[in-house]
C-alpha positions in Angstrom: -31.7 4.1 22.4 -29.2 1.5 23.7 -25.5 2.4 24.0 -24.6 -1.1 22.5 -22.6 -0.8 19.3 -23.7 -3.2 16.6 -21.1 -3.9 13.9 -22.4 -5.0 10.6 -20.4 -7.3 8.3 -18.7 -5.5 5.4 -20.5 -5.3 2.0 -19.3 -5.6 -1.6 -17.6 -2.4 -2.8 -16.3 -1.4 0.7 -12.5 -1.3 1.4 -11.0 -4.3 3.2 -9.6 -3.2 6.6 -8.2 -6.6 7.7 -6.6 -9.1 5.3 -7.6 -12.7 5.6 -10.1 -15.3 4.6 -13.7 -14.1 4.3 -17.0 -16.0 3.7 -20.0 -14.6 1.9 -23.7 -15.2 2.5 -23.6 -18.5 0.5 -20.5 -19.8 2.3 -18.0 -19.2 -0.5 -14.6 -18.4 1.0 -12.1 -16.1 -0.5 -8.7 -14.8 0.6 -8.7 -11.0 0.4 -5.9 -8.4 1.1 -6.0 -5.3 3.2 -6.7 -2.2 1.1 -8.5 -4.1 -1.7 -12.3 -3.8 -2.3 -14.7 -6.5 -1.2 -15.8 -8.2 -4.5 -19.3 -9.0 -5.7 -20.3 -12.7 -5.8 -20.7 -14.1 -9.3 -24.1 -15.6 -8.5 -25.4 -13.3 -5.7 -24.1 -9.9 -6.9 -23.5 -7.6 -4.0 -23.2 -9.5 -0.7 -22.0 -9.3 2.8 -18.6 -10.8 3.9 -17.7 -12.4 7.3 -14.1 -12.7 8.4 -13.3 -16.4 9.0 -9.5 -16.1 9.7 -7.0 -13.3 9.4 -3.3 -13.1 8.5 -0.9 -11.8 11.1 2.1 -9.6 10.0 4.4 -12.7 9.7 2.0 -14.4 7.3 0.6 -16.8 9.9 -3.2 -17.4 9.6 -5.4 -17.3 12.7 -8.6 -19.3 12.5 -11.5 -17.4 14.3 -13.7 -20.5 14.4 -11.2 -22.7 16.2 -12.1 -23.4 19.8 -9.3 -23.4 22.4 -8.9 -26.5 24.7 -10.4 -24.5 27.5 -13.6 -23.9 25.5 -14.1 -27.7 25.0 -13.8 -28.5 28.7 -16.5 -26.0 29.8 -19.4 -27.5 27.9 -21.1 -27.6 24.5 -23.7 -25.0 25.2 -23.8 -21.8 23.2 -22.7 -19.7 26.2 -20.3 -22.3 27.6 -22.5 -23.4 30.4 -22.6 -27.0 31.6 -25.9 -28.7 31.0 -26.9 -30.3 34.3 -30.4 -31.3 33.1 -32.1 -29.7 36.0 -34.0 -26.9 34.1 
C-alpha cells in the first residue's frame, strides 16, 4: 500500500476544525465556526464540505481559490506548465 495520505473532505455531523467559508457538493457556501458541527444540507441531507476560505485570528478572510500573481505568469495549465504546442 502507498505511503501517500489521502485526506477526505469533512462530512455532515463532524466537528469543524477550521472556521471559514465551506462549500457543499451542490456548491452552496456557508460560513461555519470552529468547534461547531458540519450541518446537513436542506436538499441533499448529509453531505461533504470543502473549505473555500478560512478566517485568520484577526478576522481576515483568506481565499484559497485566489491565484497569486506568480501563478498567472507561469501558464494556464493545470500543473503550471507553459504550453509550447510541441507535444
